[in-house]
SEDRENKOL-812653 format. One record per residue: residue number from 1; x, y, z of N, C-alpha, C, O in turn. Coordinates in Angstrom, 3 decimals, padded with zeros to 6 digits, m for minus. Example, Ala and Ser with C-alpha at 12.3 -4.5 7.8 and 13.67 -1.06 7.14 Angstrom:
<node 1; <013.190; m005.690; 007.800>; <012.300; m004.500; 007.800>; <013.200; m003.300; 007.800>; <014.236; m003.319; 008.465>>
<node 2; <012.850; m002.250; 007.080>; <013.670; m001.060; 007.140>; <012.900; 000.030; 007.870>; <013.409; 001.138; 008.039>>
END
This chain:
<node 1; <m066.941; m017.582; m031.082>; <m067.091; m018.703; m032.555>; <m065.572; m019.598; m032.055>; <m064.476; m019.273; m031.598>>
<node 2; <m066.159; m020.700; m032.391>; <m064.593; m021.692; m032.168>; <m064.356; m021.757; m033.826>; <m065.131; m021.631; m034.774>>
<node 3; <m062.891; m022.018; m033.725>; <m061.970; m022.480; m034.856>; <m062.316; m023.676; m035.676>; <m062.561; m024.609; m034.912>>
<node 4; <m062.406; m023.939; m036.626>; <m062.428; m025.164; m037.789>; <m061.278; m025.970; m037.763>; <m060.159; m025.466; m037.669>>
<node 5; <m061.416; m026.881; m037.819>; <m060.314; m028.331; m037.717>; <m059.124; m027.554; m038.709>; <m057.990; m027.561; m038.230>>
<node 6; <m059.275; m026.976; m039.869>; <m058.047; m026.456; m040.442>; <m057.513; m025.309; m039.596>; <m056.298; m025.356; m039.404>>
<node 7; <m058.195; m024.249; m039.029>; <m057.765; m023.563; m038.508>; <m056.774; m023.775; m036.961>; <m055.787; m023.209; m036.492>>
<node 8; <m057.483; m024.670; m036.622>; <m056.854; m025.622; m035.250>; <m055.851; m025.972; m035.783>; <m054.916; m025.769; m035.008>>
<node 9; <m055.535; m026.383; m036.672>; <m054.396; m027.638; m036.942>; <m053.293; m026.446; m037.465>; <m052.119; m026.816; m037.435>>
<node 10; <m053.495; m025.329; m037.848>; <m052.569; m024.396; m038.188>; <m052.189; m023.891; m036.902>; <m050.978; m023.831; m036.686>>
<node 11; <m052.961; m023.524; m036.024>; <m052.498; m023.074; m034.463>; <m051.489; m024.190; m033.705>; <m050.650; m023.945; m032.838>>
<node 12; <m051.849; m025.556; m034.331>; <m051.195; m026.270; m033.522>; <m049.996; m026.104; m033.980>; <m049.071; m025.836; m033.213>>
<node 13; <m049.761; m026.280; m035.741>; <m048.308; m026.299; m036.326>; <m047.802; m024.827; m035.679>; <m046.583; m024.979; m035.753>>
<node 14; <m047.950; m023.874; m035.258>; <m047.637; m022.622; m034.994>; <m046.857; m022.664; m033.943>; <m045.753; m022.130; m033.848>>
<node 15; <m047.584; m023.491; m032.892>; <m047.447; m023.807; m031.510>; <m046.205; m024.256; m031.447>; <m045.280; m023.624; m030.936>>
<node 16; <m046.090; m025.635; m032.083>; <m045.322; m026.510; m032.259>; <m043.742; m026.174; m032.887>; <m042.721; m026.831; m032.687>>
<node 17; <m043.916; m024.835; m033.774>; <m042.843; m024.005; m034.381>; <m042.252; m023.458; m033.051>; <m041.032; m023.412; m032.897>>
<node 18; <m043.073; m023.064; m032.144>; <m042.694; m021.899; m031.571>; <m042.031; m022.640; m030.381>; <m041.130; m022.024; m029.811>>
<node 19; <m042.383; m023.995; m029.884>; <m041.707; m024.813; m029.011>; <m040.290; m024.945; m029.386>; <m039.399; m024.541; m028.639>>
<node 20; <m040.041; m025.541; m030.611>; <m038.944; m025.829; m031.208>; <m038.070; m025.052; m031.223>; <m037.026; m025.169; m030.582>>
<node 21; <m038.434; m023.916; m032.136>; <m037.559; m022.693; m032.680>; <m037.448; m021.372; m031.852>; <m037.990; m020.404; m032.385>>
<node 22; <m036.980; m021.204; m030.916>; <m037.217; m019.612; m030.043>; <m037.198; m018.489; m030.904>; <m037.688; m017.409; m030.576>>
<node 23; <m036.615; m018.715; m032.065>; <m036.301; m017.379; m032.969>; <m037.448; m017.362; m033.848>; <m037.516; m016.364; m034.565>>
<node 24; <m038.483; m018.330; m033.985>; <m039.494; m018.411; m034.509>; <m040.337; m016.989; m034.493>; <m040.704; m016.556; m035.585>>
<node 25; <m040.542; m016.512; m033.724>; <m041.293; m015.368; m033.124>; <m040.593; m014.386; m033.758>; <m041.282; m013.688; m034.501>>
<node 26; <m039.479; m014.128; m033.693>; <m038.762; m012.975; m033.644>; <m038.746; m012.747; m035.338>; <m038.909; m011.591; m035.727>>
<node 27; <m038.524; m013.984; m036.501>; <m038.900; m014.145; m037.687>; <m039.951; m013.273; m038.272>; <m039.940; m012.466; m039.202>>
<node 28; <m040.999; m013.742; m037.320>; <m042.587; m013.126; m037.698>; <m042.813; m011.946; m037.116>; <m043.974; m011.538; m037.132>>
<node 29; <m041.856; m011.195; m036.526>; <m042.024; m009.562; m036.198>; <m042.102; m008.808; m037.186>; <m041.651; m009.390; m038.172>>
<node 30; <m042.571; m007.454; m037.491>; <m042.885; m006.348; m038.432>; <m041.812; m005.668; m038.056>; <m041.905; m004.501; m038.438>>
<node 31; <m040.576; m005.942; m037.322>; <m039.778; m004.867; m036.914>; <m038.741; m004.822; m038.476>; <m038.447; m003.680; m038.831>>
<node 32; <m038.179; m006.049; m039.417>; <m037.633; m006.005; m040.487>; <m038.373; m005.549; m041.509>; <m037.622; m005.408; m042.474>>
<node 33; <m039.697; m005.188; m041.827>; <m040.401; m004.476; m042.508>; <m040.535; m003.215; m042.648>; <m040.718; m002.564; m043.677>>
<node 34; <m040.393; m002.733; m041.083>; <m040.053; m001.499; m040.858>; <m039.065; m000.617; m041.358>; <m039.140; 000.419; m042.018>>
<node 35; <m037.819; m001.478; m040.740>; <m036.348; m000.988; m041.180>; <m036.366; m001.017; m042.584>; <m036.085; 000.078; m043.071>>
<node 36; <m036.638; m002.040; m043.518>; <m036.780; m002.203; m044.923>; <m037.344; m000.895; m045.316>; <m036.526; m000.203; m045.923>>
<node 37; <m038.487; m000.365; m045.150>; <m039.176; 000.589; m045.459>; <m038.358; 001.922; m045.161>; <m038.188; 002.803; m046.004>>
<node 38; <m037.837; 001.963; m043.766>; <m036.817; 003.140; m043.750>; <m035.628; 002.946; m043.963>; <m034.821; 003.696; m043.414>>
<node 39; <m035.144; 001.839; m044.856>; <m033.798; 001.694; m045.358>; <m034.145; 002.255; m046.703>; <m033.275; 002.975; m047.194>>
<node 40; <m035.106; 002.093; m047.315>; <m035.640; 002.329; m048.979>; <m035.681; 004.198; m048.730>; <m035.154; 005.087; m049.399>>
<node 41; <m036.537; 004.265; m047.492>; <m037.007; 005.867; m047.493>; <m035.844; 007.035; m047.210>; <m035.899; 008.252; m047.386>>
<node 42; <m034.953; 006.329; m046.790>; <m033.428; 006.851; m046.442>; <m032.485; 007.077; m047.546>; <m031.887; 008.139; m047.716>>
<node 43; <m032.394; 006.211; m048.166>; <m031.697; 006.097; m049.540>; <m032.207; 006.603; m050.497>; <m031.503; 006.906; m051.461>>
<node 44; <m033.501; 006.822; m050.494>; <m034.101; 008.108; m051.664>; <m033.984; 009.324; m051.097>; <m033.538; 010.210; m051.826>>
<node 45; <m034.205; 009.541; m050.227>; <m033.835; 010.907; m049.850>; <m032.594; 011.205; m049.991>; <m032.251; 012.301; m050.434>>
<node 46; <m031.577; 010.092; m049.565>; <m030.071; 010.727; m049.986>; <m030.011; 011.097; m051.659>; <m029.584; 012.144; m052.146>>
<node 47; <m030.462; 010.144; m052.244>; <m030.259; 010.532; m053.670>; <m030.902; 011.872; m054.282>; <m030.445; 012.558; m055.195>>
<node 48; <m032.183; 012.083; m053.479>; <m033.048; 013.411; m053.785>; <m032.134; 014.510; m053.007>; <m032.220; 015.634; m053.501>>
<node 49; <m031.372; 014.404; m052.008>; <m030.192; 015.404; m051.459>; <m029.524; 015.685; m052.494>; <m029.629; 016.760; m053.084>>
<node 50; <m028.612; 014.571; m052.899>; <m027.529; 015.031; m053.819>; <m027.913; 015.546; m055.063>; <m027.257; 016.423; m055.626>>
<node 51; <m029.219; 014.921; m055.655>; <m029.690; 015.884; m057.087>; <m029.802; 017.076; m056.511>; <m028.950; 017.901; m056.840>>
<node 52; <m031.126; 017.608; m055.260>; <m030.908; 019.091; m054.876>; <m029.733; 019.644; m054.898>; <m029.531; 020.593; m055.655>>
<node 53; <m028.703; 019.134; m054.041>; <m027.283; 019.877; m054.264>; <m026.757; 020.125; m055.143>; <m025.913; 021.010; m055.001>>
<node 54; <m026.920; 019.520; m056.545>; <m025.860; 019.503; m057.732>; <m026.604; 020.626; m058.496>; <m025.994; 021.402; m059.232>>
<node 55; <m028.534; 020.714; m058.210>; <m028.885; 021.654; m058.826>; <m028.546; 023.287; m058.266>; <m028.419; 024.350; m058.874>>
<node 56; <m028.484; 022.990; m057.092>; <m028.385; 024.129; m055.926>; <m027.095; 024.785; m056.283>; <m027.020; 026.013; m056.248>>
<node 57; <m026.030; 024.017; m056.641>; <m024.853; 024.587; m056.588>; <m024.736; 026.168; m057.544>; <m024.247; 027.211; m057.111>>
<node 58; <m025.313; 025.960; m058.874>; <m025.081; 027.187; m059.668>; <m025.895; 028.473; m058.672>; <m025.515; 029.626; m058.877>>
<node 59; <m026.631; 028.316; m057.967>; <m027.829; 029.428; m057.447>; <m027.332; 029.650; m056.074>; <m026.951; 030.787; m055.798>>
<node 60; <m027.285; 028.788; m055.234>; <m026.521; 029.143; m054.051>; <m025.856; 028.238; m053.426>; <m026.551; 027.226; m053.324>>
<node 61; <m024.674; 028.100; m052.883>; <m023.588; 027.494; m052.321>; <m024.141; 027.036; m051.004>; <m024.062; 025.853; m050.672>>
<node 62; <m024.774; 028.075; m050.144>; <m025.006; 027.835; m048.822>; <m026.437; 026.398; m049.070>; <m026.310; 025.304; m048.519>>
<node 63; <m027.574; 026.717; m049.899>; <m028.423; 025.753; m049.928>; <m027.782; 024.396; m050.562>; <m028.214; 023.279; m050.278>>
<node 64; <m026.987; 024.568; m051.217>; <m026.261; 023.479; m052.098>; <m025.769; 022.742; m050.676>; <m026.305; 021.688; m050.335>>
<node 65; <m024.807; 023.306; m049.936>; <m024.123; 022.997; m048.561>; <m025.163; 021.974; m047.693>; <m025.115; 020.762; m047.488>>
<node 66; <m026.300; 023.212; m047.204>; <m027.496; 022.281; m046.674>; <m028.013; 020.908; m047.074>; <m028.270; 020.036; m046.245>>
<node 67; <m028.179; 020.730; m048.651>; <m028.866; 019.759; m049.139>; <m027.720; 018.525; m049.031>; <m028.212; 017.400; m048.933>>
<node 68; <m026.371; 018.602; m049.039>; <m025.286; 017.941; m049.025>; <m025.424; 017.683; m047.408>; <m025.512; 016.464; m047.262>>
<node 69; <m025.469; 018.235; m046.348>; <m025.581; 017.754; m045.303>; <m026.647; 016.575; m045.160>; <m026.523; 015.430; m044.726>>
<node 70; <m027.656; 017.215; m045.643>; <m028.699; 016.427; m045.754>; <m028.873; 014.765; m046.224>; <m029.654; 013.893; m045.842>>
<node 71; <m027.838; 014.765; m047.167>; <m027.749; 013.669; m047.739>; <m026.665; 013.121; m046.745>; <m027.119; 012.080; m046.270>>
<node 72; <m025.642; 013.342; m046.324>; <m024.887; 012.990; m045.576>; <m025.821; 012.073; m044.085>; <m025.587; 011.015; m043.501>>
<node 73; <m026.708; 012.938; m043.961>; <m027.696; 012.459; m042.483>; <m028.841; 011.498; m043.174>; <m029.705; 011.010; m042.445>>
<node 74; <m028.837; 011.231; m044.607>; <m029.954; 010.087; m045.256>; <m028.815; 008.841; m044.893>; <m029.112; 007.844; m044.235>>
<node 75; <m027.492; 009.106; m045.447>; <m026.665; 007.811; m045.531>; <m026.180; 007.219; m044.178>; <m025.739; 006.083; m044.000>>
<node 76; <m026.401; 008.540; m042.946>; <m025.471; 007.792; m041.812>; <m027.409; 007.020; m041.220>; <m027.443; 006.211; m040.293>>
<node 77; <m028.437; 007.364; m041.774>; <m029.711; 006.796; m041.355>; <m029.782; 005.178; m042.194>; <m030.229; 004.115; m041.763>>
<node 78; <m029.239; 005.455; m043.353>; <m029.510; 004.391; m044.241>; <m028.423; 003.002; m043.407>; <m028.795; 001.839; m043.248>>
<node 79; <m027.202; 003.523; m043.035>; <m026.410; 002.723; m042.496>; <m026.967; 002.180; m041.471>; <m027.031; 000.962; m041.302>>
<node 80; <m027.462; 003.121; m040.622>; <m028.354; 002.580; m038.921>; <m029.176; 001.371; m039.557>; <m028.870; 000.296; m039.041>>
<node 81; <m030.050; 001.298; m040.456>; <m031.006; 000.485; m040.718>; <m030.394; m000.935; m041.435>; <m030.927; m002.045; m041.449>>
<node 82; <m029.201; m000.554; m041.977>; <m028.737; m001.780; m042.857>; <m028.157; m002.718; m041.636>; <m028.037; m003.933; m041.791>>
<node 83; <m027.772; m001.989; m040.284>; <m027.259; m002.889; m039.460>; <m028.081; m003.772; m038.681>; <m027.810; m004.830; m038.113>>
<node 84; <m029.555; m002.855; m038.814>; <m030.357; m003.551; m038.178>; <m030.822; m004.417; m038.733>; <m031.396; m005.293; m038.085>>
<node 85; <m030.738; m004.488; m040.221>; <m031.130; m005.744; m041.133>; <m030.346; m006.907; m040.865>; <m031.037; m007.926; m040.881>>
<node 86; <m029.244; m007.085; m040.645>; <m028.336; m007.900; m041.009>; <m028.236; m008.586; m041.943>; <m029.234; m008.745; m042.647>>
<node 87; <m027.079; m009.191; m042.258>; <m026.694; m010.052; m043.632>; <m027.935; m010.718; m043.910>; <m028.671; m010.042; m044.629>>
<node 88; <m028.414; m011.873; m043.553>; <m029.523; m012.635; m043.590>; <m030.307; m011.427; m044.431>; <m030.156; m011.491; m045.651>>
<node 89; <m030.922; m010.607; m044.050>; <m032.187; m010.065; m044.229>; <m031.684; m009.356; m045.861>; <m032.276; m009.357; m046.941>>
<node 90; <m030.409; m008.817; m045.471>; <m029.679; m008.080; m046.691>; <m029.740; m008.977; m047.884>; <m030.154; m008.499; m048.940>>
<node 91; <m029.381; m010.190; m047.826>; <m029.668; m011.008; m048.747>; <m030.897; m010.974; m049.478>; <m031.067; m010.602; m050.639>>
<node 92; <m031.904; m011.496; m048.487>; <m033.290; m011.322; m048.998>; <m033.882; m010.352; m049.765>; <m034.621; m010.561; m050.727>>
<node 93; <m033.544; m009.278; m049.322>; <m033.490; m008.078; m049.902>; <m033.045; m007.837; m051.563>; <m033.649; m007.337; m052.513>>
<node 94; <m031.881; m008.360; m051.434>; <m031.114; m008.521; m052.823>; <m031.722; m009.448; m053.475>; <m031.655; m009.345; m054.700>>
<node 95; <m032.502; m010.635; m052.904>; <m033.226; m011.867; m053.769>; <m034.611; m011.202; m054.376>; <m035.054; m011.514; m055.482>>
<node 96; <m035.280; m010.166; m053.429>; <m036.353; m009.719; m053.952>; <m036.151; m008.493; m055.104>; <m036.940; m008.212; m056.006>>
<node 97; <m034.891; m007.870; m054.809>; <m034.655; m006.743; m056.081>; <m034.438; m007.478; m057.451>; <m034.848; m007.039; m058.526>>
<node 98; <m033.623; m008.856; m057.254>; <m033.444; m009.256; m058.420>; <m034.754; m009.969; m059.255>; <m034.924; m010.032; m060.472>>
<node 99; <m035.520; m010.423; m058.274>; <m036.593; m010.985; m058.821>; <m037.631; m009.859; m059.524>; <m038.295; m010.074; m060.537>>
<node 100; <m037.609; m008.374; m058.604>; <m038.341; m007.626; m059.255>; <m038.069; m007.277; m061.030>; <m038.837; m007.302; m061.992>>
<node 101; <m036.747; m006.987; m060.905>; <m035.965; m006.337; m062.026>; <m036.483; m007.711; m062.900>; <m037.135; m007.415; m063.901>>
<node 102; <m036.308; m009.010; m062.688>; <m036.610; m010.090; m063.844>; <m038.152; m010.009; m063.909>; <m038.459; m010.231; m065.080>>
<node 103; <m039.044; m009.830; m063.306>; <m040.507; m009.768; m063.566>; <m040.582; m008.807; m064.479>; <m041.169; m009.039; m065.535>>
<node 104; <m039.740; m007.006; m064.119>; <m040.167; m005.975; m065.093>; <m039.342; m006.508; m066.235>; <m040.062; m006.628; m067.226>>
<node 105; <m038.304; m006.812; m066.425>; <m037.793; m007.300; m067.922>; <m038.645; m008.482; m068.763>; <m038.700; m008.609; m069.986>>
<node 106; <m039.184; m009.166; m067.909>; <m040.135; m010.182; m068.707>; <m041.293; m009.610; m069.086>; <m042.033; m010.065; m069.958>>
<node 107; <m041.522; m008.394; m068.314>; <m043.104; m007.947; m068.693>; <m042.859; m007.000; m069.915>; <m043.751; m006.807; m070.741>>
<node 108; <m041.673; m006.436; m070.003>; <m041.446; m005.626; m071.191>; <m041.120; m006.518; m072.353>; <m040.859; m005.730; m073.262>>
<node 109; <m041.017; m007.528; m072.730>; <m040.760; m008.263; m073.764>; <m041.881; m008.694; m074.230>; <m041.897; m009.422; m075.223>>
END
């Protein structure tokens, strides 16, 4: 099935952008999205592990210690993904969070 004129124009624009900017393809890669998801998962895991650690302190210090080790591991994983995202991507994440917070605040009004 042949491409429409609009699709051909879009394809030409992408090809021109690839020739002008060698980093363009890297910007389109889904690796950053995977790192963001992994970062969010690691942060949530760390928070849950700390909460479990606090809850288990009265019951079993050994299980609380295991939960603390899990929290440390989650922080280490989050740090690794933060480095993968880099400064520019972290600015984007911060902007997205602020926009989401503003949207929630506006919807509550």
